[in-house]
N, C-alpha and C positions, 0 to 999 in steps of 0.2 A: 194793551202787546198785542202783533199780529201773529195770524199763524203764525206757525214758523214749518214752509217746507221751501227741502234748497234739494242738490243735490250732493249724495253720501260722498263722500272722504275719507282719507284716513281724520282728518283731523274731527271730522262730526261724529268717525265713531270711539275718537276719546274725550271729546267733547262728551257723548250718551256715557261713560266710562267716569267720566270724574264730579258732570251733573247729577247722575242719577237717575233721570230723565228716558223712559222710553220715549222709541225712534221709530216708529212703524213706516215697510216701503207701502206706500201706497202706488208704484208700477214708475219702471222707465227709472230710475236711481230719483226718484221723488221719496221724503216721506215726511210725517207728521207729528209732532208731539202727540201721543195715546195721551195724557192728559187730559190735554184740550178739545178731544173733539166730541160731542156731544152725541149722535147722530150719522147711520149712516146709512145710506136711502138709495132704491133702486130714480132714474131719473122718470123713469116712464109718464107716471101722474104728469095729470094738469097744475096742481099746485108744486109739484118739484120743479115743473116750468117755470111757471111767474114768482116763485125761491129765487130761482138761478138766473133772472133776467131782472127780478130787482137788485138780485147783489148786483151785478153788474153794474146797474143807474149808479150804484150807491160806491162801488170801489170797490169792492168787498167781494171779489169772484177772484179765482186764483185754476186756472187752467193748466191741470196736471196734466192733460192728455195725449201729449208730445203731436197734434193734430188729426186722434182719432179716434172710435165712437166714444162717446160717454156712458160709460157702464156705473158708477155712482158717483152717488152727491154724498160730500165730507160737509156736516155741521158741524163748526166751531164755535164756542164760548162766547169767542172776541165776535161774533155772528158775521166771519167770514166765511164762502163756499168753496171747498174745492174739488174740480170734477175729477177722477181718473177716471184710465180707461178697464180697471182690473174692476172685476166683477164684484159688489158684496160682499157676498159671499166668503171670497177667499178674502178680502180686506178684512174679514170680520173673526177669520181664522188664524191671524195673524194674528189681532186683539189679542185671543186668546191663549195662543201660542205658552205654553208654559217657558221652551226653549231661554225666550225673545233677542233668536237672533233672524232681523229679517232684510237682513243685505244682501239675500242670495235671490235669483231672479223668477224665484215658483212663480205659475200663471198670471205672469207678463202676456197683452198679447200685443 
């Protein structure tokens, strides 16, 4: 099953409630299913740059940066690599928030 990254809408918020799965905002209205995420890492290291290129070659790279600088790389259990323009620390805080309302646009740059 591919990673779920899509635009937030009323329907997605309804699906989140019905399915009981938690969607986490990764910036600019894009969300990812929290249960599928394996790691959130900084893109600066050479291994992360290689991982990004390998994912591009395999067709498993999802660019959710909206043309902005990549600040976090999200790796899923399906081997998809998702690029985000939001800091890795910010995304991590959204994962660990108790409230679960990640549809607010905090920290988007």
